[in-house]
Every structure is written in structure tokens, then in C-alpha cells.
Residue, then its C-alpha position, 0 to 999 in steps of 0.5 A: m533499503n533507502t529510507e527516503i523511499t520508506a518513508s515517502a511509503k508510511l506517509a502514504v499509507q497513513i494518508l490510505m488510513r485516514h481515507y478508508k479508516h476501516g478493513a483489511y487491504r492488500v496492494i498488489k503490483d502485477p507482473e507490468g508492474v501496475i499497481s492496484l488496491w483491493a478490500v480483502e474481505s473481512n469485517p468493516n470495522e475492523p481497523f485499518s490493516i494494509s499488506f503489500v503482494d510483489k513478485g507473489r510475495v506477501y509483506y506485512k511490514i513497510e520495512d520488508v517491501p522492496d523499494s521498486m514498489l514502494k516508489s510504485f505505491t506512492r506514485h499510485v498513492q499520490l495519483t489516486i487518492k490524494g487527488k481526491 
């Protein structure tokens, strides 16, 4: 685990938290490596929460997510959310 990559991904999560504020979200990396962000059905007034899925495995702690996925996730947030 690369601590610099993890720190960048944590910052990306904070950006998402400021943007979405409430609800449960799942970050999914498809077999081609493309990242997508999905809202999970839940009460939209619940606090923000996020999970990650890579190769069929669900991660709830960012420290457990593979570095390759964290890099892709950080890039995705920079291109889609930060640019708004």
C-alpha cells in the first residue's frame, strides 16, 4: 500500500463528501479499468458513506483498496467532480 496514493484517495473522498453530502455510494472498477460511481438505494438523508468494488470484492476501508483502483478513483474524481 502506497501512503501517498491512499492520501490522495482520501482527499478525493472528501471532495465527494462535500459534493454529495448524503447517501450511500459505491465506486466500481469494471474489467476494462473504467471507474463509475453509483448511488446505492438508501435514505437520501443518511450520512455520506462510500464503498469500493474491484474484481468482485467489496472494500469498506480505503486502506484495504488496491493502489491501482485508488489511482483510477482519484483521477475519476479530478475529472468529473473537481472540474465542475
